[in-house]
C-alpha positions as CSV (number, residue, x, y, z in Angstrom):
1,M,62.8,-83.1,-40.7
2,K,64.1,-80.0,-42.6
3,N,67.2,-81.9,-43.8
4,A,65.1,-84.8,-45.0
5,L,62.8,-82.4,-47.0
6,Q,65.9,-80.7,-48.5
7,L,67.3,-84.0,-49.6
8,I,64.0,-85.1,-51.1
9,L,63.7,-81.8,-52.9
10,S,67.2,-82.1,-54.4
11,I,66.7,-85.7,-55.5
12,S,63.3,-84.8,-57.0
13,L,64.8,-81.8,-58.9
14,I,67.5,-84.1,-60.3
15,G,64.7,-86.5,-61.3
16,V,62.7,-83.7,-63.0
17,V,65.7,-82.7,-65.1
18,F,66.6,-86.2,-66.0
19,S,63.1,-87.3,-66.9
20,G,62.5,-84.0,-68.6
21,V,65.4,-84.6,-70.9
22,L,64.2,-88.1,-71.6
23,T,60.7,-86.8,-72.3
24,Y,62.0,-84.2,-74.7
25,R,64.1,-86.7,-76.5
26,E,61.2,-89.2,-76.8
27,L,58.5,-86.7,-77.9
28,V,60.3,-84.0,-79.8
29,S,63.4,-85.6,-81.3
30,H,61.6,-88.7,-82.5
31,S,58.4,-87.0,-83.6
32,C,58.6,-87.9,-87.3
33,A,56.2,-90.5,-88.5
34,L,59.0,-92.6,-90.2
35,C,61.0,-92.8,-87.0
36,R,58.3,-94.3,-84.8
37,T,56.4,-97.5,-85.2
38,L,52.7,-97.6,-85.0
39,E,52.6,-99.9,-82.0
40,R,55.3,-99.7,-79.4
41,S,55.5,-102.1,-76.6
42,D,57.2,-99.6,-74.3
43,M,54.2,-97.3,-74.0
44,I,52.0,-97.1,-71.0
45,L,48.4,-95.9,-71.8
46,G,49.8,-94.4,-75.0
47,Y,52.6,-92.4,-73.5
48,P,56.3,-93.2,-72.8
49,P,57.1,-94.0,-69.1
50,C,59.3,-91.0,-68.8
51,I,56.3,-88.7,-68.8
52,Y,54.9,-90.4,-65.8
53,A,58.3,-90.2,-64.1
54,L,58.4,-86.5,-64.8
55,G,55.0,-86.0,-63.2
56,A,55.9,-88.0,-60.2
57,F,59.2,-86.2,-59.6
58,A,57.5,-82.8,-60.1
59,L,54.8,-83.8,-57.6
60,L,57.5,-84.8,-55.1
61,A,59.3,-81.5,-55.6
62,V,56.1,-79.5,-55.0
63,I,55.3,-81.5,-51.8
64,A,58.9,-80.9,-50.5
65,V,58.7,-77.2,-51.2
66,L,55.3,-77.0,-49.5
67,G,56.8,-78.9,-46.5
68,L,59.8,-76.6,-46.3
69,G,57.6,-73.5,-46.5
70,G,55.2,-74.7,-43.8
71,K,55.4,-73.5,-40.2
72,R,56.3,-76.1,-37.7
């Protein structure tokens, strides 16, 4: 069980870094009004999908850390 949680933690941390970079590039690098179109078809509820991936990977990392820290 511990090995599985360690694997989940490592994969989720890689996912946090990857989706964090994508989120940064999407929100900060392309923040000028001329660079973006008013309506983008790749948005989900007004945000790019990489933000949701960042949240999901961060949640998985927190759950894995809590699982590794638990007594059992």
